All heavy atoms as a GROMACS GRO file, in nm:
protein
  444
    1MET      N    1  -2.214  -2.366   8.296
    1MET     CA    2  -2.109  -2.424   8.214
    1MET      C    3  -2.160  -2.440   8.072
    1MET      O    4  -2.272  -2.481   8.050
    1MET     CB    5  -2.068  -2.559   8.274
    1MET     CG    6  -1.959  -2.631   8.196
    1MET     SD    7  -1.798  -2.551   8.189
    1MET     CE    8  -1.731  -2.595   8.344
    2GLY      N    9  -2.078  -2.403   7.977
    2GLY     CA   10  -2.118  -2.408   7.838
    2GLY      C   11  -2.070  -2.534   7.767
    2GLY      O   12  -2.019  -2.627   7.829
    3LYS      N   13  -2.084  -2.532   7.639
    3LYS     CA   14  -2.044  -2.643   7.554
    3LYS      C   15  -1.905  -2.616   7.498
    3LYS      O   16  -1.877  -2.506   7.451
    3LYS     CB   17  -2.146  -2.654   7.440
    3LYS     CG   18  -2.118  -2.765   7.344
    3LYS     CD   19  -2.226  -2.771   7.237
    3LYS     CE   20  -2.196  -2.882   7.139
    3LYS     NZ   21  -2.297  -2.889   7.036
    4ARG      N   22  -1.815  -2.715   7.503
    4ARG     CA   23  -1.681  -2.702   7.446
    4ARG      C   24  -1.694  -2.704   7.293
    4ARG      O   25  -1.762  -2.791   7.238
    4ARG     CB   26  -1.589  -2.815   7.491
    4ARG     CG   27  -1.562  -2.818   7.640
    4ARG     CD   28  -1.487  -2.699   7.692
    4ARG     NE   29  -1.354  -2.687   7.634
    4ARG     CZ   30  -1.272  -2.585   7.652
    4ARG    NH1   31  -1.309  -2.485   7.726
    4ARG    NH2   32  -1.156  -2.580   7.597
    5VAL      N   33  -1.633  -2.606   7.227
    5VAL     CA   34  -1.645  -2.593   7.081
    5VAL      C   35  -1.510  -2.554   7.020
    5VAL      O   36  -1.418  -2.515   7.091
    5VAL     CB   37  -1.750  -2.486   7.042
    5VAL    CG1   38  -1.888  -2.527   7.084
    5VAL    CG2   39  -1.713  -2.352   7.101
    6LEU      N   40  -1.501  -2.564   6.891
    6LEU     CA   41  -1.387  -2.514   6.816
    6LEU      C   42  -1.428  -2.378   6.760
    6LEU      O   43  -1.530  -2.366   6.693
    6LEU     CB   44  -1.352  -2.609   6.701
    6LEU     CG   45  -1.208  -2.648   6.701
    6LEU    CD1   46  -1.195  -2.795   6.677
    6LEU    CD2   47  -1.129  -2.573   6.602
    7ILE      N   48  -1.350  -2.274   6.788
    7ILE     CA   49  -1.383  -2.138   6.746
    7ILE      C   50  -1.286  -2.095   6.636
    7ILE      O   51  -1.165  -2.112   6.649
    7ILE     CB   52  -1.374  -2.041   6.865
    7ILE    CG1   53  -1.477  -2.080   6.971
    7ILE    CG2   54  -1.395  -1.896   6.820
    7ILE    CD1   55  -1.464  -2.002   7.101
    8SER      N   56  -1.340  -2.038   6.530
    8SER     CA   57  -1.259  -1.985   6.420
    8SER      C   58  -1.287  -1.836   6.407
    8SER      O   59  -1.402  -1.795   6.396
    8SER     CB   60  -1.296  -2.056   6.289
    8SER     OG   61  -1.231  -1.993   6.180
    9VAL      N   62  -1.180  -1.756   6.413
    9VAL     CA   63  -1.192  -1.611   6.400
    9VAL      C   64  -1.104  -1.567   6.285
    9VAL      O   65  -0.984  -1.594   6.283
    9VAL     CB   66  -1.147  -1.538   6.530
    9VAL    CG1   67  -1.157  -1.388   6.513
    9VAL    CG2   68  -1.229  -1.585   6.649
   10LYS      N   69  -1.163  -1.501   6.186
   10LYS     CA   70  -1.087  -1.450   6.072
   10LYS      C   71  -1.088  -1.298   6.074
   10LYS      O   72  -1.191  -1.236   6.099
   10LYS     CB   73  -1.147  -1.496   5.939
   10LYS     CG   74  -1.125  -1.640   5.908
   10LYS     CD   75  -1.178  -1.672   5.770
   10LYS     CE   76  -1.159  -1.819   5.740
   10LYS     NZ   77  -1.205  -1.853   5.605
   11THR      N   78  -0.972  -1.238   6.048
   11THR     CA   79  -0.963  -1.093   6.038
   11THR      C   80  -0.891  -1.057   5.909
   11THR      O   81  -0.815  -1.136   5.854
   11THR     CB   82  -0.885  -1.032   6.156
   11THR    OG1   83  -0.751  -1.080   6.154
   11THR    CG2   84  -0.949  -1.065   6.288
   12LEU      N   85  -0.917  -0.938   5.863
   12LEU     CA   86  -0.849  -0.887   5.745
   12LEU      C   87  -0.776  -0.760   5.787
   12LEU      O   88  -0.838  -0.667   5.840
   12LEU     CB   89  -0.950  -0.854   5.634
   12LEU     CG   90  -0.892  -0.810   5.501
   12LEU    CD1   91  -0.805  -0.920   5.441
   12LEU    CD2   92  -1.002  -0.773   5.405
   13GLN      N   93  -0.645  -0.760   5.770
   13GLN     CA   94  -0.563  -0.645   5.809
   13GLN      C   95  -0.490  -0.591   5.688
   13GLN      O   96  -0.456  -0.665   5.597
   13GLN     CB   97  -0.461  -0.686   5.915
   13GLN     CG   98  -0.524  -0.736   6.040
   13GLN     CD   99  -0.419  -0.777   6.144
   13GLN    OE1  100  -0.301  -0.783   6.115
   13GLN    NE2  101  -0.463  -0.805   6.265
   14LEU      N  102  -0.466  -0.461   5.690
   14LEU     CA  103  -0.384  -0.400   5.586
   14LEU      C  104  -0.242  -0.388   5.638
   14LEU      O  105  -0.216  -0.321   5.737
   14LEU     CB  106  -0.436  -0.262   5.548
   14LEU     CG  107  -0.566  -0.258   5.469
   14LEU    CD1  108  -0.608  -0.114   5.443
   14LEU    CD2  109  -0.550  -0.333   5.338
   15ILE      N  110  -0.150  -0.457   5.572
   15ILE     CA  111  -0.009  -0.452   5.608
   15ILE      C  112   0.067  -0.401   5.486
   15ILE      O  113   0.066  -0.463   5.380
   15ILE     CB  114   0.042  -0.590   5.652
   15ILE    CG1  115  -0.038  -0.635   5.775
   15ILE    CG2  116   0.191  -0.587   5.680
   15ILE    CD1  117  -0.006  -0.774   5.823
   16ASP      N  118   0.130  -0.284   5.502
   16ASP     CA  119   0.197  -0.217   5.388
   16ASP      C  120   0.102  -0.198   5.272
   16ASP      O  121   0.135  -0.223   5.157
   16ASP     CB  122   0.321  -0.295   5.345
   16ASP     CG  123   0.428  -0.299   5.452
   16ASP    OD1  124   0.438  -0.201   5.529
   16ASP    OD2  125   0.503  -0.399   5.459
   17ASP      N  126  -0.022  -0.157   5.304
   17ASP     CA  127  -0.128  -0.132   5.205
   17ASP      C  128  -0.172  -0.256   5.128
   17ASP      O  129  -0.233  -0.246   5.024
   17ASP     CB  130  -0.085  -0.022   5.107
   17ASP     CG  131  -0.072   0.113   5.175
   17ASP    OD1  132  -0.151   0.140   5.268
   17ASP    OD2  133   0.017   0.191   5.136
   18LYS      N  134  -0.139  -0.374   5.178
   18LYS     CA  135  -0.181  -0.499   5.116
   18LYS      C  136  -0.269  -0.574   5.216
   18LYS      O  137  -0.232  -0.591   5.332
   18LYS     CB  138  -0.061  -0.585   5.080
   18LYS     CG  139   0.028  -0.524   4.975
   18LYS     CD  140   0.146  -0.613   4.946
   18LYS     CE  141   0.240  -0.544   4.849
   18LYS     NZ  142   0.361  -0.622   4.826
   19PRO      N  143  -0.387  -0.620   5.171
   19PRO     CA  144  -0.474  -0.694   5.262
   19PRO      C  145  -0.414  -0.830   5.296
   19PRO      O  146  -0.360  -0.899   5.210
   19PRO     CB  147  -0.605  -0.709   5.185
   19PRO     CG  148  -0.569  -0.688   5.043
   19PRO     CD  149  -0.447  -0.604   5.039
   20GLU      N  150  -0.420  -0.866   5.424
   20GLU     CA  151  -0.371  -0.995   5.469
   20GLU      C  152  -0.474  -1.055   5.563
   20GLU      O  153  -0.513  -0.994   5.660
   20GLU     CB  154  -0.237  -0.981   5.541
   20GLU     CG  155  -0.179  -1.113   5.584
   20GLU     CD  156  -0.040  -1.100   5.643
   20GLU    OE1  157   0.036  -1.014   5.600
   20GLU    OE2  158  -0.010  -1.178   5.735
   21GLU      N  159  -0.518  -1.176   5.531
   21GLU     CA  160  -0.616  -1.245   5.613
   21GLU      C  161  -0.544  -1.328   5.719
   21GLU      O  162  -0.449  -1.399   5.689
   21GLU     CB  163  -0.704  -1.337   5.527
   21GLU     CG  164  -0.815  -1.402   5.607
   21GLU     CD  165  -0.905  -1.486   5.519
   21GLU    OE1  166  -0.994  -1.428   5.453
   21GLU    OE2  167  -0.886  -1.609   5.517
   22ILE      N  168  -0.590  -1.317   5.842
   22ILE     CA  169  -0.533  -1.393   5.953
   22ILE      C  170  -0.647  -1.475   6.014
   22ILE      O  171  -0.756  -1.423   6.038
   22ILE     CB  172  -0.471  -1.299   6.058
   22ILE    CG1  173  -0.356  -1.222   5.996
   22ILE    CG2  174  -0.425  -1.378   6.180
   22ILE    CD1  175  -0.301  -1.113   6.083
   23GLU      N  176  -0.621  -1.602   6.040
   23GLU     CA  177  -0.723  -1.688   6.098
   23GLU      C  178  -0.671  -1.755   6.224
   23GLU      O  179  -0.560  -1.806   6.227
   23GLU     CB  180  -0.767  -1.796   5.998
   23GLU     CG  181  -0.875  -1.886   6.052
   23GLU     CD  182  -0.926  -1.986   5.950
   23GLU    OE1  183  -0.858  -2.011   5.849
   23GLU    OE2  184  -1.035  -2.040   5.972
   24LEU      N  185  -0.751  -1.752   6.329
   24LEU     CA  186  -0.722  -1.818   6.455
   24LEU      C  187  -0.824  -1.928   6.474
   24LEU      O  188  -0.945  -1.904   6.462
   24LEU     CB  189  -0.732  -1.719   6.572
   24LEU     CG  190  -0.736  -1.780   6.711
   24LEU    CD1  191  -0.598  -1.831   6.750
   24LEU    CD2  192  -0.786  -1.680   6.813
   25ILE      N  193  -0.777  -2.050   6.499
   25ILE     CA  194  -0.867  -2.161   6.531
   25ILE      C  195  -0.823  -2.216   6.664
   25ILE      O  196  -0.706  -2.251   6.683
   25ILE     CB  197  -0.861  -2.271   6.422
   25ILE    CG1  198  -0.904  -2.214   6.287
   25ILE    CG2  199  -0.950  -2.389   6.462
   25ILE    CD1  200  -0.888  -2.310   6.171
   26THR      N  201  -0.915  -2.222   6.760
   26THR     CA  202  -0.882  -2.265   6.894
   26THR      C  203  -1.002  -2.328   6.962
   26THR      O  204  -1.116  -2.308   6.919
   26THR     CB  205  -0.829  -2.145   6.978
   26THR    OG1  206  -0.779  -2.193   7.102
   26THR    CG2  207  -0.937  -2.043   7.002
   27GLU      N  208  -0.978  -2.400   7.069
   27GLU     CA  209  -1.087  -2.455   7.149
   27GLU      C  210  -1.140  -2.345   7.240
   27GLU      O  211  -1.068  -2.254   7.279
   27GLU     CB  212  -1.038  -2.571   7.235
   27GLU     CG  213  -1.002  -2.693   7.156
   27GLU     CD  214  -0.957  -2.806   7.246
   27GLU    OE1  215  -0.949  -2.789   7.370
   27GLU    OE2  216  -0.931  -2.914   7.192
   28GLY      N  217  -1.267  -2.354   7.270
   28GLY     CA  218  -1.328  -2.256   7.358
   28GLY      C  219  -1.458  -2.308   7.415
   28GLY      O  220  -1.486  -2.426   7.409
   29GLU      N  221  -1.535  -2.216   7.469
   29GLU     CA  222  -1.663  -2.250   7.530
   29GLU      C  223  -1.771  -2.160   7.471
   29GLU      O  224  -1.749  -2.041   7.450
   29GLU     CB  225  -1.655  -2.230   7.681
   29GLU     CG  226  -1.777  -2.273   7.755
   29GLU     CD  227  -1.760  -2.256   7.906
   29GLU    OE1  228  -1.646  -2.252   7.954
   29GLU    OE2  229  -1.864  -2.245   7.973
   30TYR      N  230  -1.888  -2.217   7.445
   30TYR     CA  231  -2.001  -2.145   7.388
   30TYR      C  232  -2.118  -2.162   7.482
   30TYR      O  233  -2.149  -2.273   7.526
   30TYR     CB  234  -2.033  -2.204   7.250
   30TYR     CG  235  -2.154  -2.146   7.183
   30TYR    CD1  236  -2.148  -2.022   7.122
   30TYR    CD2  237  -2.274  -2.217   7.178
   30TYR    CE1  238  -2.260  -1.968   7.059
   30TYR    CE2  239  -2.385  -2.164   7.114
   30TYR     CZ  240  -2.377  -2.040   7.055
   30TYR     OH  241  -2.486  -1.988   6.992
   31TYR      N  242  -2.183  -2.049   7.518
   31TYR     CA  243  -2.298  -2.060   7.608
   31TYR      C  244  -2.393  -1.944   7.587
   31TYR      O  245  -2.359  -1.843   7.528
   31TYR     CB  246  -2.253  -2.067   7.754
   31TYR     CG  247  -2.181  -1.945   7.806
   31TYR    CD1  248  -2.251  -1.845   7.872
   31TYR    CD2  249  -2.044  -1.930   7.790
   31TYR    CE1  250  -2.186  -1.733   7.921
   31TYR    CE2  251  -1.977  -1.820   7.839
   31TYR     CZ  252  -2.049  -1.721   7.903
   31TYR     OH  253  -1.984  -1.610   7.951
   32LYS      N  254  -2.515  -1.963   7.638
   32LYS     CA  255  -2.619  -1.860   7.632
   32LYS      C  256  -2.648  -1.814   7.774
   32LYS      O  257  -2.660  -1.895   7.865
   32LYS     CB  258  -2.746  -1.916   7.568
   32LYS     CG  259  -2.857  -1.814   7.556
   32LYS     CD  260  -2.980  -1.873   7.491
   32LYS     CE  261  -3.089  -1.768   7.483
   32LYS     NZ  262  -3.214  -1.823   7.430
   33GLU      N  263  -2.657  -1.682   7.789
   33GLU     CA  264  -2.693  -1.623   7.918
   33GLU      C  265  -2.804  -1.522   7.891
   33GLU      O  266  -2.781  -1.420   7.826
   33GLU     CB  267  -2.571  -1.555   7.980
   33GLU     CG  268  -2.588  -1.522   8.125
   33GLU     CD  269  -2.457  -1.474   8.187
   33GLU    OE1  270  -2.363  -1.554   8.198
   33GLU    OE2  271  -2.451  -1.354   8.219
   34GLY      N  272  -2.923  -1.552   7.938
   34GLY     CA  273  -3.037  -1.466   7.906
   34GLY      C  274  -3.066  -1.474   7.757
   34GLY      O  275  -3.082  -1.583   7.702
   35ASN      N  276  -3.070  -1.359   7.689
   35ASN     CA  277  -3.093  -1.356   7.545
   35ASN      C  278  -2.964  -1.338   7.466
   35ASN      O  279  -2.968  -1.311   7.346
   35ASN     CB  280  -3.189  -1.241   7.510
   35ASN     CG  281  -3.330  -1.269   7.558
   35ASN    OD1  282  -3.373  -1.385   7.564
   35ASN    ND2  283  -3.402  -1.165   7.594
   36GLU      N  284  -2.849  -1.352   7.531
   36GLU     CA  285  -2.721  -1.330   7.464
   36GLU      C  286  -2.640  -1.459   7.457
   36GLU      O  287  -2.646  -1.543   7.546
   36GLU     CB  288  -2.641  -1.222   7.537
   36GLU     CG  289  -2.713  -1.089   7.537
   36GLU     CD  290  -2.635  -0.980   7.608
   36GLU    OE1  291  -2.519  -1.004   7.647
   36GLU    OE2  292  -2.691  -0.871   7.626
   37PHE      N  293  -2.564  -1.473   7.347
   37PHE     CA  294  -2.477  -1.588   7.327
   37PHE      C  295  -2.332  -1.544   7.341
   37PHE      O  296  -2.295  -1.434   7.299
   37PHE     CB  297  -2.499  -1.647   7.186
   37PHE     CG  298  -2.636  -1.706   7.169
   37PHE    CD1  299  -2.742  -1.628   7.126
   37PHE    CD2  300  -2.658  -1.840   7.196
   37PHE    CE1  301  -2.868  -1.682   7.110
   37PHE    CE2  302  -2.784  -1.896   7.182
   37PHE     CZ  303  -2.889  -1.817   7.137
   38TYR      N  304  -2.248  -1.631   7.398
   38TYR     CA  305  -2.108  -1.599   7.421
   38TYR      C  306  -2.018  -1.709   7.368
   38TYR      O  307  -2.052  -1.828   7.379
   38TYR     CB  308  -2.080  -1.584   7.571
   38TYR     CG  309  -2.151  -1.469   7.635
   38TYR    CD1  310  -2.280  -1.483   7.685
   38TYR    CD2  311  -2.090  -1.345   7.645
   38TYR    CE1  312  -2.346  -1.377   7.744
   38TYR    CE2  313  -2.156  -1.237   7.705
   38TYR     CZ  314  -2.284  -1.254   7.754
   38TYR     OH  315  -2.348  -1.149   7.812
   39ALA      N  316  -1.906  -1.671   7.311
   39ALA     CA  317  -1.799  -1.763   7.273
   39ALA      C  318  -1.675  -1.712   7.347
   39ALA      O  319  -1.637  -1.596   7.332
   39ALA     CB  320  -1.777  -1.763   7.123
   40VAL      N  321  -1.614  -1.797   7.427
   40VAL     CA  322  -1.501  -1.757   7.510
   40VAL      C  323  -1.382  -1.846   7.479
   40VAL      O  324  -1.396  -1.969   7.467
   40VAL     CB  325  -1.536  -1.772   7.661
   40VAL    CG1  326  -1.420  -1.728   7.748
   40VAL    CG2  327  -1.660  -1.692   7.695
   41TYR      N  328  -1.265  -1.786   7.463
   41TYR     CA  329  -1.143  -1.864   7.441
   41TYR      C  330  -1.025  -1.791   7.502
   41TYR      O  331  -1.033  -1.672   7.531
   41TYR     CB  332  -1.119  -1.888   7.292
   41TYR     CG  333  -1.091  -1.764   7.212
   41TYR    CD1  334  -0.960  -1.722   7.190
   41TYR    CD2  335  -1.194  -1.688   7.158
   41TYR    CE1  336  -0.933  -1.606   7.116
   41TYR    CE2  337  -1.168  -1.573   7.085
   41TYR     CZ  338  -1.038  -1.534   7.065
   41TYR     OH  339  -1.012  -1.420   6.993
   42ASP      N  340  -0.917  -1.863   7.527
   42ASP     CA  341  -0.796  -1.804   7.583
   42ASP      C  342  -0.701  -1.766   7.470
   42ASP      O  343  -0.674  -1.848   7.382
   42ASP     CB  344  -0.725  -1.903   7.676
   42ASP     CG  345  -0.802  -1.926   7.805
   42ASP    OD1  346  -0.866  -1.831   7.854
   42ASP    OD2  347  -0.798  -2.038   7.857
   43GLU      N  348  -0.652  -1.644   7.474
   43GLU     CA  349  -0.548  -1.600   7.380
   43GLU      C  350  -0.417  -1.667   7.417
   43GLU      O  351  -0.398  -1.711   7.530
   43GLU     CB  352  -0.531  -1.448   7.385
   43GLU     CG  353  -0.644  -1.372   7.322
   43GLU     CD  354  -0.631  -1.362   7.171
   43GLU    OE1  355  -0.532  -1.411   7.114
   43GLU    OE2  356  -0.720  -1.306   7.109
   44THR      N  357  -0.323  -1.673   7.324
   44THR     CA  358  -0.194  -1.734   7.349
   44THR      C  359  -0.085  -1.628   7.349
   44THR      O  360  -0.107  -1.514   7.307
   44THR     CB  361  -0.161  -1.837   7.241
   44THR    OG1  362  -0.149  -1.769   7.116
   44THR    CG2  363  -0.269  -1.943   7.231
   45GLU      N  364   0.034  -1.666   7.392
   45GLU     CA  365   0.148  -1.573   7.390
   45GLU      C  366   0.178  -1.528   7.248
   45GLU      O  367   0.221  -1.416   7.225
   45GLU     CB  368   0.271  -1.641   7.448
   45GLU     CG  369   0.268  -1.655   7.598
   45GLU     CD  370   0.396  -1.713   7.652
   45GLU    OE1  371   0.503  -1.689   7.592
   45GLU    OE2  372   0.389  -1.783   7.753
   46ILE      N  373   0.157  -1.614   7.150
   46ILE     CA  374   0.188  -1.581   7.011
   46ILE      C  375   0.111  -1.458   6.964
   46ILE      O  376   0.164  -1.374   6.892
   46ILE     CB  377   0.156  -1.701   6.919
   46ILE    CG1  378   0.250  -1.817   6.950
   46ILE    CG2  379   0.166  -1.662   6.772
   46ILE    CD1  380   0.216  -1.945   6.881
   47SER      N  381  -0.014  -1.445   7.008
   47SER     CA  382  -0.096  -1.331   6.965
   47SER      C  383  -0.063  -1.204   7.043
   47SER      O  384  -0.107  -1.096   7.008
   47SER     CB  385  -0.244  -1.363   6.982
   47SER     OG  386  -0.275  -1.371   7.119
   48GLY      N  387   0.014  -1.219   7.152
   48GLY     CA  388   0.050  -1.102   7.232
   48GLY      C  389  -0.052  -1.071   7.340
   48GLY      O  390  -0.037  -0.976   7.415
   49MET      N  391  -0.157  -1.149   7.347
   49MET     CA  392  -0.260  -1.128   7.449
   49MET      C  393  -0.275  -1.257   7.528
   49MET      O  394  -0.286  -1.364   7.471
   49MET     CB  395  -0.392  -1.088   7.386
   49MET     CG  396  -0.385  -0.959   7.310
   49MET     SD  397  -0.543  -0.910   7.246
   49MET     CE  398  -0.626  -0.862   7.396
   50GLU      N  399  -0.277  -1.246   7.659
   50GLU     CA  400  -0.284  -1.365   7.742
   50GLU      C  401  -0.401  -1.360   7.839
   50GLU      O  402  -0.391  -1.408   7.951
   50GLU     CB  403  -0.154  -1.381   7.818
   50GLU     CG  404  -0.034  -1.396   7.725
   50GLU     CD  405   0.097  -1.399   7.801
   50GLU    OE1  406   0.099  -1.449   7.914
   50GLU    OE2  407   0.196  -1.352   7.746
   51VAL      N  408  -0.513  -1.305   7.797
   51VAL     CA  409  -0.631  -1.297   7.882
   51VAL      C  410  -0.749  -1.361   7.808
   51VAL      O  411  -0.751  -1.365   7.686
   51VAL     CB  412  -0.665  -1.150   7.918
   51VAL    CG1  413  -0.556  -1.090   8.002
   51VAL    CG2  414  -0.689  -1.068   7.794
   52PRO      N  415  -0.849  -1.411   7.881
   52PRO     CA  416  -0.967  -1.468   7.814
   52PRO      C  417  -1.037  -1.363   7.727
   52PRO      O  418  -1.040  -1.245   7.762
   52PRO     CB  419  -1.057  -1.512   7.929
   52PRO     CG  420  -0.966  -1.525   8.045
   52PRO     CD  421  -0.857  -1.424   8.024
   53VAL      N  422  -1.093  -1.406   7.617
   53VAL     CA  423  -1.160  -1.317   7.524
   53VAL      C  424  -1.306  -1.358   7.512
   53VAL      O  425  -1.337  -1.476   7.498
   53VAL     CB  426  -1.093  -1.323   7.385
   53VAL    CG1  427  -1.171  -1.243   7.284
   53VAL    CG2  428  -0.949  -1.273   7.394
   54LEU      N  429  -1.397  -1.261   7.519
   54LEU     CA  430  -1.539  -1.284   7.496
   54LEU      C  431  -1.574  -1.232   7.359
   54LEU      O  432  -1.538  -1.120   7.324
   54LEU     CB  433  -1.624  -1.210   7.600
   54LEU     CG  434  -1.614  -1.255   7.743
   54LEU    CD1  435  -1.693  -1.160   7.833
   54LEU    CD2  436  -1.667  -1.396   7.760
   55LEU      N  437  -1.645  -1.311   7.280
   55LEU     CA  438  -1.692  -1.266   7.148
   55LEU      C  439  -1.841  -1.249   7.150
   55LEU      O  440  -1.911  -1.322   7.211
   55LEU     CB  441  -1.655  -1.368   7.039
   55LEU     CG  442  -1.508  -1.386   7.014
   55LEU    CD1  443  -1.490  -1.496   6.909
   55LEU    CD2  444  -1.444  -1.259   6.967
   0.00000   0.00000   0.00000
């Protein structure tokens, strides 16, 4: 079991040739397994994805 954290993900997308920054802030879990670190959160219906995401 990992630590509950607030995760912020920023992306930059080109929409009609104009850059648009999108930011997602959500609760998630952060943990280390072996030599790797993981941040896991659930996507919402708004984003169009409804499965857990590993970063």
